[in-house]
N, C-alpha and C positions, 0 to 999 in steps of 0.2 A: 450268331454273335458270340464268338469264342470267348471274348473277355469277360462275359457275364459269369462264366464258371469260376473265375478267380474270387469274386466277392462272395459267392456262396461258400466256397471252401474256407474262405477267411472267417466265416461265421462259426466254423467248427473249431474254434480256438480253445486250447487249454483243457486240461483234464477236468476238472470239475468245478470249475472251469473245464469241463469236457464240453465245450460250447457246441451246441447243436443248433445251427441257424435254421430258421424255418424257410421253406421254399415253396413256390408254386410254379409248376411248369405250364407253359403255354399249351393249349390244346390244338394248335394248328400243326402244319407240317414240320415246323422247326422244333422238334421235341427237346433240343438242348437249350432253348431259350429259358432263362430263369429270371423271373421278375422279382424286384425287391422294393416294396413300399411298406413303410411302417404302418401296420394295420390299426394304428391310432387307438382303437379300443378292441380288446381281445374278446371274442365270444365263443370260440370253437374249442371243443375238447381235443380235437386233432389239430390244434393250432400249429404245431411244428410242421405239418404238411401243407397248411393253407395260408400261413402268414408270409407274404412276400416281404423280404427283409432288406432294408437299406443298411449298409455298413458305415454310414456316416455317424453312427453313434456306437458307444461301447455296449456290446451285447455279450452276456455270459450265461451259460446254462449249467444246471446241475441235474444229473440223472438219478434215478432211483437207486442204482447200485452205489453211486458215490455217496448218497445220503446214508445208506446202510453202513458203508465202510467207515464213515466219519463218526457214527454213533452220536449224533447231536441230541441234546436234551429237548430241543424244540426247533421250529423252523428258523427263527432268527440266528441261532447258532450255526445252522447249516449255511446260511447266506453269507456269513462273515468271511468265508474263504474267497469271496469276490473282491477285487481291488476297490478300495474307497467305499466299502460297505462296512459298517460298524454296528455294534449292539449298544443300546441304551435302555434305561428303565430300572436298573438295580439288579440284585442277585437272583430274585425269584423269577423263574422262567415264565410264570403266568403274567408278570408285569412288563416283560421285555418287548421292545420295539426296535426298529433299526434306523440308521441314517444312511443316506446315499449321497456321496460327495458333500458331506457336511450339512445336508438338509434332513430334518426329521421325517419320519414316515408319513406325517400329515401332508407332506409335499409330493408324495408318490401316488400313482394310480395302481392299486393292488386289486387283482382279480383272481378268484379261485373258481375254476369250472364255470366261467362266464358270469360269476357273481361279484359285482363291485363291492369292495369292503370299505365302507365309509365311516365305520364306528371307532375311529382312532380317538384316544383320549390320553392326556399326558400322564395321568396317575393310574391308568389301567392298561393292561396289554390288549392286543387286538389280534392275536394269532390263535384262533380256536381251531386248531388242526393238529392231529397227531402225525409226526413225521413218517410213521409206518404206512400212512395212507397216501403219501405223496408219490406220484409217478415221475414228475419232472418239474423243474423251476427254471424260469428264464427272467433275467434282470436286464432291462435296458436303461442305462444311465443317461441323464440329460433330459430336457423338456420333451415330453411325450404324453399323448393321451390327455392333454390339458393339465398336466402336472409338471411342476418345476424340477423335481428330482428325477423323475423317470417312471418306469413301469415295471411292476413285478407280476408275472403271470405264472399261476400254479395250476397244474392238472393232477387230479388224483387218479388212482388206479382204476382200471375198468376190466371187464372180463376179457376184452380183446388183448389187453396187455399180458394176461396170465395164461390164456389158453394156448396150447401148442397146436401144431398142424393136425387136422383131423380129430381134435378133441372137442367134445360137446359138453363136458361137465368136469369140474374140479373143485378141490377144497384145499385150503392152505391154513396151517397152524403156525403161529408165531409165538415164540417165548424169548424173553430177554431178561438180563440181570446186569445191574451196574453196581460195582463193589463200593464206590465212594459213598453213596447214600442209600445203599440197599434197595435201589429202585428195581421194581419188578414189572415187566410188561408181558401181556398176554393178548392174543388176538386170534379170531377165527374168521375166515373168509370163505364164502361159498360163491361159485361163479359158474356160468354155463352159457350155452348158445343153442337155441332151437330154431332151425331154419334161419330166417333173417333177423331174429330177435336175440339179443344178448342181455345178460343180467348179472348183477353182483350185489351181494349182501355181506357187509363186514362189520365186526364189532371188536373194539380194542379197549383194554383197561390198563391203567398205569397207576402205581402207588409208590411214593418215594419219601424217604426221610430227609432231614436237612443234609445238604452236602457239606463236606469239609473243604476249606480253602487250602491252597498250597501252603505247606508248612504247618497245617493244623488249625483247628478252630472251626466252629460251625455256627449257623444262625437259623433259628427255628422257622423263620419265614420262607426258607427255601424248600420246605416240605410241601406236599400236596398230593392230590390224586386227580385223575382224568379218565372220563369215560367217553369214548368216541364211537360214532356209527356212520356208515356210508352205505347208501343204496343207489344203484344205477340201473336204468332200464333203457336200452337202445334198440332201435329198429331201422334196418337198412331197407328202404323202400325200393331203391334201385342202386346201380353203381354210383350214381351222383348224389342221391338224396338220402339223408339220414336225419332221424329225430332222436334226441336223447334227453332223458329226464335224470336229474341228479338231486339227491337229498343228503345233506351233510349235517350231522348232529354232534354236538360236543357239550359235555357237562364237566366243568373244572371247579375243584375246590382248592382254594389257596388262602393266602394271607394278604392283608393290606400292605401298601408300600411302607418303607421304613419308619416314617414319622407318624404313621397311624397304627392304632391298636385294634386287633380283631381279625375276623376272617372275611373272605369274600367268595361267593358262589357265582359262577357265570354260566349261563346256558346259551348256546348258539344254535340257530337253525338257518341253514342256507339251502335254497332250492332254486334250480334253474331248468328251463326247457329250451333246448337249442335245436334249431333247424338249419341244415346245411344243404345247399344245392350247388354242386360243382359245375353243372352245365357244360359237360364235356363236348356236347354238340352245338353249343351256343357260346360264341366268344364274348358275348356281352353279359353273360350270367355266371357269376361265382358268388353266390349269396350266402351270408351268415346272418341269422337272426336269433335273438334270445330274449326271453322274459325271465325275471328272477325276483326272489324274495330274500332279504337278508335281515335277520332279527337277532338281537343280543339283549339278554336280560341279566343285569348285574345287581346282585343283592349283597350288601355289606352290613356287618354289625360291628360297631366299635364298642369296646368295653374296657374297664380298668381305669376310667377317669371319674370325674364327679358326676358324669351323666352318661347314659347309654344312647348311642347314636345309630340310626338306621338309614341306609341309603338303598333305595330301590329304583333302579334306572332301567328304562326300556328304550331301545333304539331300534326302530323297525323301518326298513326301506323296501321299496319296490322299484323296479327299473326295466328298461328295454334297450336293446341295441340292434340296429339294422345296418349292415354294411355290404358292399358289393364291389367286385372287380370286373371291369370290362376291358376287353382287348380291342384296340382299333389299329387300322393300318394308316400310317402317316408317311407320305413320301416313300412308299414301298417298304417301310419299316414298321414292325409291330410295336405299339405303345400300350401302356396300361393306365387306366383311370380307376382310382380307388376313391370311394365316397361312402358316406354314411351319416346316420343321426343316432342320438342316444338321449335318454332321459332317466333321471334318478331322483326319487321323491322320498323324503325321510320325515318321520314323526319321532321326536325325542321327548320322552316323558320322564320327569324326575320327581321322586318323593323322598324328601330328607327331613327327618325330625329328630329331636333330642328329648329324652326323658330324664328329668332331674332325679338323682338317686335318693335325695332326702325328701323332697316335696312331692314327687311324682308328677310334677307339671310337665306337659308336653309342648314343645315349641316346634312349629312347622317352619323350616328354613328353605323350603323348595324354591320359592320365588327368587331368592338371592343366591342359593348355593347350587341349584341344578334346575334351571328354568325349563319349562315345557315349550318346545319350538317346533316349527314346521319349515322345511327347506326344500329347494329343488335345484337341480343342475341340469341344464339343457345344452346340447352341443350338436354341431353339424360340421362336417369336414370334407375336403376333397384334396387328393394328391394325384399328380400326373407324372408318370415316368416316361421320359422322352430321350431317346438316343440322339445326340447331335451329330456325332461322327462315329466311326467304328471304335474309337478309343474314349470318347467323351460322352458322359450321360448327365442329364439335368433332371432334377426332381423338384419342382415347385409345389407348394401346398398352402392351403388356407384352412383355418379352423375358427369357428365362432363358438364362444362359451358364454353362457348366462347363468348367474347365480342369484337366488332369491332366498331370503329367510325372514321369518316373523316369529314373535313370541306371544303366547296367550296370557302369561302371568309374570314375566320377568320384571323386577324392580331393582333400582339402584340402592345404595346405602341410605339415601334419604327417602326411600319409599316411592320414588317417581317411576311411572311405568316406562318400559323400554321396548321399542320396536313393535308396538301394537299394529301399526300400519305397514310394517315390513320395509325392506330395502332391497334394491337390485343393483347388480354390477355386471358388466359384460366386457368382452374384448374380442376383436377380430385379430387373430394371431397369424403371422406369416412364417413360412419356412422355405428354405431352398437348400438342396443338397447337390453337390457336384462329385461325380466319380470319374476319375481319369485312370484308364488302364495303361500304365506305362509299358508293361510287357505282360507275357503270360503269367509271370510270377509276382508282379508288383502292382498294387493298386493304391493310388493316392485319393484321398477324399477330404472334402471340406463341407461344413454345414453351418447354417444360421437358423435358429428356431426360437420362437416366442411361445409363451404360455401364460395363462391366467391361473393363479393358485388361490382359490377362495379360502378365507379363514374357516377354521373348524368351529363346531358348536362350542367346544370347551375353551376356545380362545375368545369368542365373542361374549360368552356368558361364563359363569363360574362352573367349573367341573370339579365338584368337591370343595371342601373348605380350604381357605388359604389363598385362593386366586380372586382377583378383582375383575369383575366383568368389564368388557369394553365392546359394546354392541356396534359401535361405529368404526371398528377396525376395518381398514381397507384391504382388498385383495392384493396379493403380491403379483408383480408383472416381471416375468423372467425373460431375459434375452441371452441365449447361449450361443457362443461361437466355438467351433471345434474344427480341428484339422488332424489328419492322421495318415498313416501308411500301413498297408498290409503286405506282408511278404509271405507267399505260400510257395513252397518248392518241394519237389520229391527227388529222390536219388542224390541227396547232397553229399553224404559221406559213404553211402552204400546203395545198392540197387533196391534195397527193401526199406529205406527210411523215408520219413517225411518230416518237414518242419514248417510250422505256421507261426508267424509273429505279427502282433498288432501293437502299434504305438499311437496313442491319441492324446492331444493336448486340448484343454478346454478352458474357457472363461465364461462364467455365468454371472451377468449383472442383473441384480434384482432390485427393482424400485418398490418402495413401500414395504421393505423387508420387515417381517414380524419378529420382533425381539421382546425381551423382558425388561421392565423397569420396576424398581422397588420404591414406590413413592408413598406407601402407607404400611409400614412394617407392623404396626400395632394391630391393625384390622386385617391386613392381607399380607402375611409374611412370605407367601409364595410369589408375590408380585402381580403385575398386570401386563398383558400383552399390548405392545404398542408398535406402530409403524416407525421405523428409524431412518427413513429416507432412502438410502441405497446401500446395498451390500454387494461385495464381490467375492465370488468363489472361483478359484482357479487352481489348476493342477494338471496332472497327467497320469496316464495308466500305461503299463507295459504288461503284455501277456504273451507267453510263448509256449508252444507245445511241440514236443519231439517224440517220435515213435520209431522203433526199430524192432522188427519181428514182434516178440512178446514183451518188449520193454516199452514203457511209457513214462515220459517225464514232462512236468509242466512247471513253469516259473512265472510268477506275477509280482508286480510292484505297483502300489498306488500312493499318490500324494495329493492332498488337498490343502489349500490355504484359504481361510475365510476372514474377510476384513470388513468392519463397519466403515464405509467411506466417509461418513460424517465426522466420526471421532478418531478414526485410525485404530480403534481397538480390534483385537482378534475376536472372532465370533465363537460362541459356545457350540458344542456338538460336533466339532471337526474331528474326524478320525485321525489316529496316529499313522505315520508312514509305516507301511508294513510290506515285508517280503513273504510270499507264500511259495513253498517248494513242495512238489509231490513227485514221488517215484514209486512205480509198481511194476511187477513182472509176474507172468504166469510160469510157475515151475513146471507144470504139466496141465492137462485138461481139467484136473481136479483142484489144484492148489494155486492160489494167488496170494502174494505177499506185497506189502507196500509200507511206505513211511511218508509222513507229512511233517514239515517243519515251518514254523512261523517265527519271524523275527520282527519285532516292532521297535522302531527307533524311539529315542527320547521324545516325549510329547510335551513340548514347551511352548507351542504356538497357541496359547489359550488366553482368555481375557483375565486381566488383573484389576479391572475397575468396572464399576456399574453406576447407573444413574439412581440416586437415592432421593429421599424426601427433600422438597423445596429446591429441586434441581441441583442438589449438592452431589458432586462426584465422590464416590466411596471406593476405597481400596478393598479388594477381596482376595482371598487366598487363590493362588494359581492351581487350577484343577488338572494340571498335567500329570504325567507319570514317567518314571524312568524306563529305559529300554528293557525289554523282556524277550525271552526266547522259550518256545515250547516245541515239543516233538511228540507226535503220535505214531504208533505202530499198529498195523492191522493185517489181518490174514483171513482168507476164506477157504473153506474146504467142502467140496461136493463129491462124496465118495461114489465111485462107479457101482459099487455093490448095493447101494440104497438109492434108487432113483427118486429124485425129488427132494432129497435132504440136503440142506446147506447150513454149514456152521460158520459163523463169523466171530472172530476174536479180535479185540482191539485194546490197546493201552493208550489212554489219552492223558496228556500232560505227564509224559514219562518221567521227567525229573522233578515232579511235584513243585513246579514253579509257583512262587507267590507273586501274583500280579493282579492288576485291574485295568480296565480300559481308560479310566481317569480317576483322580482323587475325588473323595466325597467328604463334605463338611456339614456339620450341624449348623443350625441357623445362627448360632452365636460365633461361628467361624472356627470352632475346634474340629479337629479331624475326627471323622467317624471311625469307630473300631473296625479294624481290617476285616474281621470275620463277617461284618454286615454288608460288605459290598465287593470283596475280592472274588475272583473267579474260582471255579472248581479245581481242586487239586488232582493228584493222580487217581485214575480210576481204571479198573480192569473190567471190560465189558464183553458179555457173551450174548450172542443171538443165535437162536435155533429156528430154522424154518423148514417145514415139511409140507410139500405140495404133492397132492395125489389126485 
């Protein structure tokens, strides 16, 4: 089936946006057949080889080399090179999260080495991962894996990624320095392979001062330190069968968000056991299974007020995923059936108390400010890839999601108990994808996909002071429509060049969209989460990648518009329209140089009104921002005379641009000082890596 090649190549779009689409080849006689089914829930460390991918969604990937060239301060800053992905959460990297197509990270399915990350909170970050440990990242935008925004899949490094041919042991030393905030990074990684067993042990440490914003000025809350550890042990039982254990540890010390005073320590433990059986001699077997643990302990101490406040929050989850691909013959044509089940179980325990500085009295606010809860998410799914003709392919799918949550101690402002008996929501979601292979170079696609997006613990109950609980908040129901085209061609201007371009247009209608209302500013100045009826998110993405010999260029553009269909107001958290351009070339086998430019258009599609007390509509300052432009330069050098040594030098924000993703205001409506939320200014960054 020659047309299938087109969709696979189309997934390899853009530099980094160096999209590497996952593929799985049929094990029968037709070795060129490539199956593409969205793997709904990622479980495999070698996902990029085993996830059959449908191109009816926008998929972009970032390689380890790209991450190192970009010199990001954390994972969210690496992700924002993808169209319609933006950073939120303030200037401190430990508080930052992302949005995808205008939906906060709570709407996305995030998985690291098979571990579902469910510990998202609005006033705390959720990326307990050092970028130096990341091997690759892939982002699928649009409803996927039971999430309205999409899926983020991250794989960390393993021994198999670092060992060369015929090597059985190695070590890697990493050193880094960032001039803007005197950030120092250091890491040591040991890895090896004995027979069919491979292993890796890695430790990293980072310490940073407050960074300076473009044009000058710094804010003490952007300082911090991070200790990270990674352990992997894998065993290849046969060509098809592999078992891998991963343990990811992180200890981050930082500061509270802007309106809070004090420090915060967060410890993360993530562990997964993944079993893979590719079943090369059995067309009905391509099995991925995993069990995992995900634990976050967040300890905060607030000082400098009339009382001392302590927040000790533990969020522990266990889960499992089982999925399989089976190949069947239908009317003399091979088809693929993908199916699976998953379960995720979370215990959330909060302890919040205040000690009065004068009287010494202690007040326990746990039941109102950080309730103890138990929740579960269960899912089952099936997708079927069916070629209708030589040029037309149909992929229908069904997914069932169930969400349950209860609380042992939550009370409202009047002291009444909340959700002692729990509550349950569910949805049977439908999807259908059409791929039409117009020619060897052009593929047209269209899709419809539904998703149930359950409310987060911090939306149903209060996550820290300032938020009003709403335990009866309903789940969002997303219905996404998308059409697009992929053009992949070679030898366009020269016999050695290639061009891949993808354009997709989407509209995501969300019923019971979760927004914020400010109905009790005296007691809950941060508002309450409410269902606002229906919201519409629509836009498009353009990604193009061109290569000629040792030259590579990528260009992308993303635009999203979000509207509350009840009031006609713009939605918050919508990213600005941005162009991303990257150009790099190899001077020789030892030297690579490159440049990246970002141009964000004026961001004025933002809300200017909100729902206040007694149903009164209030005017609010527009949190948009003027157009801005940044440029980064980077280079890498691997001398032939010192095998294993790599030096990377980059200059980020070359022109010291003074900018922010959006304006920030205090609760009284006055603009926050720029140094408290503007982005990092110019920085010269050096990375040294020696592997032996």
